[in-house]
N, C-alpha and C positions, 0 to 999 in steps of 0.2 A: 231250239234256242239259238243255235248258230245261224240257222236260216233267217230267223226273225231279225237278227242283228246285222245280217249281210246287206249289201247294197240292193240285191234282188228283192229281199224281203221288205226292206224299207220303202222300195219304190212301188210295191204292190200292196197298198193298204187293205184292200178288200180281202185279198188272199191271206194276208197276215192276220187280220181280225178273225177270219174264219178258222184259221189254224189254232189261234189262241183259244177260241171257244171250244173247238173239238177236243183239244187236250184237257181242258178243265171239265168238260162234260164227261169224258171217260173217267177222269179221276173222281168226280162227284158221284157218278153212278157206281163206281167200284167200291168194294168193301175192303178198304185198306186197313191194316192192323197196326198195332202199336209200333212195331219196328219200322213201319213205313211213314210214320207221322212227320219226321223231319224231311223226308223226301217229298211228301205231299206239300209241305209248307214251302219247300224250295221251288217246286213247280209253280205254285201260286205266285211266289216272288218273281220268278222269271216271266210268267205270262202277263203280269201286270206292270212290268218294267217297260213302259212304252216311251219312245222318243217322239213318235208322231201321234198326237192325240186322236187322229182319225181312226187309229187302230183299236180304240177303246170305246165301248158303248155300255149301256145299262145292263144288257144281257150278260156281258163279260163280268161286269161288276157283281151281279147277283150270283153267278157261278163261283167266283172267287170267295165271296162271303159264305156261300153254302159249304164249300170245302173247309174253310177255316173254322166254321162253327162246329164241325164234326170232330175236330182234333181232340178236344178234351174227353169226349166220350170214348175215344179209342185207347185211352190210357188206363192202365190198371191202377188200383188203389195202392199197390205195393211199390209203385214207381218211386225211386229215390228223389229226395228234394232237389239235389243238384241236377239230375236228369230233367226233372220237371221245369226247373228254371231255365235250362238250356233250350228246351222246346218253346217255352214262353218267350224267350229272347228272340229266337228265330221267327216266331209268329208275329212278334211286334214289328220286326223289320218288314215283313210282308204287308202288314197293315199300313205302315207308313207309305210304302209304294202304292198301295191301293188308294189311300187317301189322296196322294199326289196325282194319280191318274184320274181320279174321280172329279177333280176340279174342272176338267174339260167338259163335263156333262152339265154343268150349271151355268145358265146365262149370267153374264157379268152384272146385268141389271138387278138380279135377285141377290146374289152374293158371290163373292169371288172364292168362297171356301166352304160350301155346304153341300151335303148329299141330298138325294131325293128322300122323301118321307119314309119310303119302304127301306131304303138302304141305311138311313139313319138308325132305325130300330135294329136292323140286322147288325150293323157295325157296333152299336152300343152293347148288344148282347155278346158279341165276340170279345170286345174289350173287357167286359165284366168277367167272362170265363177265363181270360188270360190273367186277370187280377187274382182270381181264386187259384189258378194253376201255379202262380208264383210262390205260394206258401203251402204247397202240398206237403203233408206230413210235418208241418212246422210245429214246434213246441211253444205254448203260450209264454210270452216274455222274450222270445228271441228277437234279435235285431230285425228291423224291416228289410225286406228284399226289394230291389228296384231293377227294372230293365227299361230299355228304350233308346231312342236316338235323339237327334236334335229337335225333332218336332213332336215326339210322342214319348211320354214318360209314364210308367206304371209303378206304383209303390204300394206294398201290402205288408201287413204284419198280423200276428195272432196274439190276442190277449185274453186273460181270464176276465170274467164279468166284474170281478171286484177291483180290477186295476184299470178300468176304462177311464174313469174320471181323471181329468187333467192330463191324459196321455196325448202325445203329439205324433204327427206323421207328416212327412214332407217329401218333396222331390227335388232333384238337382236343378229343375227348371224354375225354382223359386216359389212353388206353391207349398203352403203349409196349413195344417188343420190342428186345432186344439179341441179335443172332444170333451163334452160335458158329462155330467152324471146321467146315465141312461137307465137307471134302475126302474123308473116309472114305466118303462116299456116292457116290463116282464122278462128282461134278459137275465137268465140264471146260468147259462152255459158259456163256454168259451166263444169268443167272437172274432171275426176277421174284419179288420179295418183296411180300406183301400182308397187310393187316390189315382184317378186317371186324368192326366193333364195333356191337352193337345195345344201345341203352339203353332200359330200361323195357319191353322185350319180348324174348322168346326163341323160337328155333325149336323148342326142346325143353322138356319139363315142368320145372317148378322142382324143384330137389333136395329130397328129403323131409327130409334132415337139417338143412336150413338155414331160418331164418326170413326171411332177406333175401339177395338175390343181386346179383352185380355184372354183371347183364345177360349178354351173350354176346360172346365174342371168338374169332374164327376166324383162325388164323395159317397162311399158305400159302407154300410155296416151289415155284415152277414153272419149267420150262424156258422161257426167254424166247422161243424161236422156235415151239415146238409148243404152248405154253401148257398142257402137261400137268403135273399135280402130280408132284413128285419125292418118292418115299417116303424118309423120314428114319429110318434104322435104326442109324446109327453116328455118335455125336458124342463127342468127347473132353471137351467141356464142355457144360453144359446151356443151353437157351434160357432167358433171363431176361426176364420180362415183368411189367408193372405193370397191374393192373386196379382201377379205382375201386370202392370198397365201396358197396353199395346203389344201383346204377345204376337200380334199379326205382322210385326215387323216395322210398324210405324214409330214405335217407341216414343209416345208423347210424354210430356212431363205434366204433372198436376199443376193446375193454375196457381201461380204465386201471387202474393199481394203486391199490387203495383204501388209505387211511392207517390205518384201524382197523377190524378185522372180527371177528365172533364165530367160533366153531369151525366152524359150518356156515353158509355164506352163501346168499343168493339166487342163482339161476342167473345166470351171466355169459355174454356172447356172445363167442366167440373166432373169429377168421378161419380160413378153410380154402381150399385150392385144389382145384378139381375139373375133370375133363374128361368129355366125353360119349362113351360107348362105343356106336357105332352098331349093333353086332351084338347086344349085350345090352340096348340101349336103357335104360341107366341111367347115373347119374353116379358116377364112381370117382375115386380119388386115386392110383392106381398110377403110379409114375414121376414123381410131383410132390412138390415140397418147398416148404413155406412158408419163404420166405427172410428176409423183413423185415416187421415190423409197426410200425415206428417212427412212421409217419404215421397220423393218425386217419381218413384218407379213401382210402388206397391199400393194396392187398395186393400184395406182391411175391412172385412164384412162380418156381420153377425147374422145367424139364421136359426130359425126355430124348426126347420125341416131340412131334409136332404134331397137333392136332385142334381141336375146339371147346372152349373153356375158359370157366369162370366162377369168380367168387369167392363165398364164402358166409359166413354167420355162424351158427354152431351153438351150442346151449346146453351149458354144462358147469358142474357143481357144484364149488366149491372146498371142500376139507376141510382143516382144520388149516393154513391158510395164514397167513403173517405179513406184514403190510404194512410200509411204510417207517416209519410212526410207531411200530408195535409194536417194530420192530427198534431204534429209537432209545430206546424205554422200557427194553427189556432191556439195552441197552448202558449206560444210566445206572446200572443196578444192578450192573454188573461192577466188583468191587473193584479190578481193575487199571486201571480207567478213572475211578473215582470215589473221592475221599479219604474222604468220609463213609461210604460203603459199607464201605471197608476198616477204618475205626475201629469201626463197629458189629460187624463180623466178629471183630475182635480182642477186644473186650469180651465177646462171647459165648464166645469160646474160653477167656478167663481165668475166667469164671464157671463154666464146665464143669469146669475144673481144680480151682478152690477148693471148689466145691460139687458133687461128683460125684453123679450120679443113683444112688439106693439100689437 
């Protein structure tokens, strides 16, 4: 680590990259045990902390993901909740470093913040494991646990099946979810609810239809004992969740109603709710409904299913639209609302009667 950060290490990118791979390869091949997990995470953190993007490539990315994916399997079921949360917190920091380094692997023309398809699946699995690790040995009804930094937040909690309806979960990054009744999905045991929120980076390409995105939000429902995801196929009411607009740093505001506009305006930005279809590898809006845009910084969406979500801002042309000021102007000309307009109308009527048009 000292060599990689030295002037000699930074000036020899090929040697530095090879050293990073060698260290992670040895760690990945080794059978480290529970006591070594924090050390293993620290090594991943150091080996992916690159100042020169040329020192990082897809092989290094895959090795780092492989090591991180093995961490949960090395932990015993008797590990205390506080110890598990400490490990999850350290791993989350390593993941943030990895996501930051991985930006260099994606051409800017595709997306400034997405991983390769293989890495996306691997990273999603690592994040899901960390979400489960966060509530190891948690008792149903306990307060939610949350870890993460500025760009990645993970929040989880355990509830009994009877207390899911109307329960809420949120992150300090501004994402919140209101869970509906899930009894129709055959849930009878305790469940784990989780939110994974990435700000400023995404596991998937940025939607083509949008100029700005709300980062990425993954909502999960798992069996609390097996930690396996529960497929949600039947809900009497939708999931309702809030996603901040423009989490990628652009911080756009939702389109406000203009007071006076011509017949054809400049393009406006309107919010939309999107989800990632892993089979088609595209963003879609099926089963999603934009619920509320009253806030200038939050998009409220309703969904009948769970997956990876984002918010977006797409361009739309307004044609023949009337603003509030326009409506007020037209109202002032209404003879039923304005005495002067009524008088003018009467005078015109009298003139037409006395002096008919030939």
